[in-house]
N, C-alpha and C positions, 0 to 999 in steps of 0.2 A: 393188535399191539404194534407200537412203533418205537424205535430208538430215538430219543429226543435230545440227549445231551451226553457228551463224553468228556471226562476230566482226568487229568493226571496229577499225581502228587509225589514228590521226591522226599524220601525220609532218610536221614543220615543214621547209619547203624554202626557207629564206632570206628570202622575202618573202611567202609564202602557205603554206597547209597542203594536203597531199594526204590524202585519206581512202581507205583500202583496206579491202576486204571479203574475209574468208576463209570459204569454205563447206566444211564437213566432211561426209563421208558414212560410212556404216557399213562401207564396203569399205576405208577408209583413204585413198581419193583425196580431194584437196582442190582446190577451184576458187578462182580469184581474180577479184575485181571491183574497180572503182574508183568512188568517189562524191565526187570533189573538187568542191566548190562554194564558191568563195572567200568568206570572211566568214560562211558559213552552215553551218560544219562540224558544230556541235553539233545544229543542227536536222536535218541529214541523218542523223546517227547515230541520233537519236531516231526518225526516220521508218523507218530500216532495222530498228530494234528492233520497231516496230509491225508492219511488213510481214512480218518473219520468222515471226510466228505463223501466217501463212497458208500457209507452205511447209515448215515444219519437219515432219519425218516423211514427206514426200512424195518421189516419184520425180523426180530432177532432169531426166530426159529429157522430162517433160511441160511443156515450156517455154511453149507457147501457152496451155495451161490455167492455168498459174501466173501468167503475165502478165495474163491477163484477170481472174483473181481479185484480183490486187494492184491493178489499175487500176480495176476496176468495182465490186468487192464491198464496198469500204469506204465508199461513198457520197461521201466527200470525195476527189476525185481531181483530177489535173492539177497544173500548176505546177512550178517548177523543183525544189523540195525533194522532193516525192513522186516525180517522174519520175526524179530523180537516184538516189534509193534503189532504185526499181524497176529502173533500168538496171544498177546495180551487181550486183544479185542475178541478173538475167537473164544478164549476161556471165559470172558465176561458174558458172552452170548450163551454159552453152556450153563453158566451159573443162573442166568435168567430162566432158561428153559427148564432147568431142574426145579426152580422155585415155583414156576407156573404149574408144572405137573406134580409137584410135591414129591419128587423122587430125587435121591442122590444121583449124580451124573452116571455112576457106574451102572445103574439100572437101565439107563437109556442107551447104553453101549453093549447090552447083552447080558447084564448081570455080573455078579461077582463070583470069583473062585475062592477067595480068601477074605478073612476079616481083619487080618493083620499081616505085616510084612517085616522080614528081617532087615535091619539097618546096619550100616557101618558108620563109624565116627570119622569126621574129617574136620580139620581146623584146630584140633586139640594140641598140635605141636607148634603153632605159630610162635615165633620168637626163640624157640629152642635152637641152640647152636653147638651143644656138646652131647656126647653119648649119655652122660649122666642126666642132662636136662630132658632129653628125649625119653629116657627110661622112666624118670619120675612122672612125667606127664602121661605116659602110656599106662602106667600102673593106676593113676587116678582115673583115667578114662575107663578102664576095665571095671573099676569099682562103681562106676555109674551104671553098669549093666550091659555095656557093649561087648559083643563077642567077635567083632571085626573092626579094624581100624585102618585108615589110609593116611599116608603122609609122604612128603617129599624129603628124602634124606640127603639130597645132593647139594645143598647150600646154594652158592651163586654160580656153580658150574654151568657153562653154556657151550653147546656144540661139541666140544671136546673136554675131557677131564685130565687134569694133571695127576701124577701118581699120588700126590698128597690128597687131592680131592677124592680119588677112588678109595683110598684107605680110610678117609674120614667117613665116607658114605657107608662102607662096610662096617665100621665100628658103630655107627649110629644104628644100623639094622640089627647088629648082633646084640647091642645093649637093650633094644626094645624086645627082641625075641626072648632074651633072658628074663626081662622084667615081667612079661605077660605069660610066659610058659608056652607049651606046645599046642594048646587047644584054641588059642585066639588066632583068627585069620589076619594076616598082615598083607595089606594091599599097597604096593609100591607105586607112587605117583612120580612121573618124570616131567609133566607139564610140556611135553612135545618139544624138547630142546636139544637132543643129541643127534650127531651124525650116525649113520648106520653102524659103523664099526664100533664106536663107543657104546651104543645102545646094546649091541649084541654082547660085547665083552662084559658089560655090567650085569646083564641078565644071567650070564654064566657064573659070575662071581657071587651072585645073590642066591643061586640055586640051593646051597646048603641050608638056608634059613626057612625053607618050605613056605615060600611066599605064595599067597593066593592068586595075585595077578600083578601084571606089569603094565601100567597105564600110560598111554600116549608117549611111547619111547622116542619117537621122532616127530618133527613138525607135521601138522595135519594137512599140508598142501601137496603131499606126494604119496599116494596109496601104494605105489610100487615099492617105495622105501619101507613102508610099514609092513608090507607083505614079506619082504626079505628078513626083517627083524623077527617077525612072527614065525617064519620058517625055521630059524636057527635058535630062537629063545627057548630055554627049558621051562620058562615060566609063561603061563597063559597071558597073551597080549590082548588088551582091551582098548577101545578107542571109540570116538564118535561124538563127543560133546560139541565139537566144532564142525559137525556135518549137518546140513540143513535139508529138510524136506525128503520125501520119498525119492526125489530125483538124485539127490546127493548119495543116498544109501543104495540106489540102484547101481552106482559105480563101486561103492565100498564092499557091499555084501558078497558079490560073486567072486571076489578075490580071496575070500576067507582070510583076510589079513587080520581081522579082529575076531577072536573067539567069543567075545561078549561085546555088544554094542551099547553105547551110552547116549542115546538121544536125550536132549533136554526139552521138556515140554514147553518152556517159554522161549526157546530159541529155534527149535526144529519146525515150528509151524502150528503149535497148539495141540489140544487134546486129540482131536480126530486124526490129524496128520501123524502124530506120534503113534497112535493105535495102528495106522496103516503101515508105518515103518516096522512096528513090532510084528505085524502079520507077514511082511516081506521077510523079516529075519527068521521067523518060524519055518518058512519054506526052505531056508538054508540051514536049518537045525542050529540056529545061533540064539543064544540067550540074550536077554535085555536087562541091563542094570542102569536105570535112568540117572542121568546127571542131575543132581538136586542140591546145589550149595546156595540156593537163592533165598528169598524171603518166604514168609508164611503162606502167602496166597499161592505161590508156585508149589510149595510143599503140599498144600491141600489139593491142588489140581493133579499133581503127580500121584497122590494116593488114590484119587478117583480113577485114574487111568490104570494103575497096576492092579487094582482090585480084581479086574477080570482079564488080566494079561496072562495067557497060558505059559509063555516062555519067560516070565519074570524070574530074576535071580536074586537080587539084593538091591537095597536103596540107600543112597547117600544121605547123611544127615550132618549138617554143620554144627559144631559145638562152640564156635568162636564168636557167636553173636552176643550182644549184651543181654542181661537177664530180663530187661523190660520187653524183649521180643514177645514173650508169652502174654504180657498185659495188653498187647495190641489186638488179641483175638478174643472172641466171645467163648471159644472152646479150645482149651489147650490140647495140643496133640500129645498123646500119652505113649511112653515107652514102657513095655513090659517084657522082661526077660530077653532083652536085645531085639525086640520087635516093636513096631509102631502100629497103633490101633487105627483102623480106617474109620473115619466118621460116617454115620449113616443118616445125617440130616439132609434135607433137600438141597439141591445144587452142590456147590463146593462144600457146604456145611460149615462155613465160617463167615464172620463179619469182622470188620476192623474198627478199632476204637480211635476215632479221629482226634480226640483230645490228646491221646498219647502220641499220635503221629505228628501233631502240630508242635509238640515239644522238642522235635528233633529235625530241624530244617536242614536243607541241602548244604553240604560242604564239598567242595571240589576235591576229588581224590582220583589218582591214577592207579591202575593195577599192573605193576611191573614186578614180576617174580624174580627178576635178575638184578634188582637194585638193592642197595643197602637199606633203602627206605621201605622195602617190601615187607608185607606182613610175615613173610617166611623168615626174614632175617632180623627183625626187630621185635621187641616185646609188644604184644597187643595190650590194650587197656586191661588192667587187672580184673575188672568186673566181668570181662568176657572170657576169662580162662575157665577151664573145667574146675570145679571145686574139689579140694583135696578130701 
């Protein structure tokens, strides 16, 4: 078996673009990957074009060999663009291997521990700017069956907060806690944008609301700063969505700066690399909650990965995508009692509807959480909101 062709397709999904990869073989089998990287789609497509030269004509079963060639042999390695390209191609190879062996990918990685995973909602709050709006949308999200939800209550605050911004954030969290009651887990997202002092102060002010975690409180480029916040925060600090490969985590994990890590399967290096990261975390008694706000292929790959992950905690699920997302798949991923069911079909267990994809061509969008044009501060398209 040989890889004969690799193609990319960009699909506009209402407020950002998904990037999908199709890998063809000389046997007629086709594998899927995803390389979504908001605001950097064209860069990733270019990276995949360059990386493809290293694996065209090769056997897709030799995943370790091809990963090493893509990561090491090009001299310029690392970073989100290259790693997202590598991840997409690696996932597509796994999909092919699963189809050839007629096994779901998790069976090729040691089998599964679970057949469903607990999920938390993200994106449900996009456009909310008042405590009342946050509370209303939080209540609607719980009615959808979620038992945990994540959101950023800090508006456009950056690096430091004014007294008014602090008070507004506290009011937003208080309103959501009152709306959903004491049994729903609240996960606070900061998007990596505060100085140490402000991050610590806000963590202490949020303590009365019994928050489940405090995500990326400081920028991701200084783990010593994250360690200090984690040391003083009364809320569990989690991080890692912008940490790549086992080499990046070899620096993060020993610091114990993050009590839960969040590798993203389509950015950290793919399925096998993320499994290695999870194994490293297990040695540090650290749980894993994969970052998963991407498209449907990334979600399917993540489910295959966490099926057999012994230190898995909870999985992210975005609720802010348009409803036609489900029409792209041959099998809709199902939520039952706040849990997502893991498909048991060969490979990734999903295929894409190209007719639906063709109806949503690329539109240039940037992802800037600190702009008034950001999805955090402006209403998203009505069809993408959680239903009441």
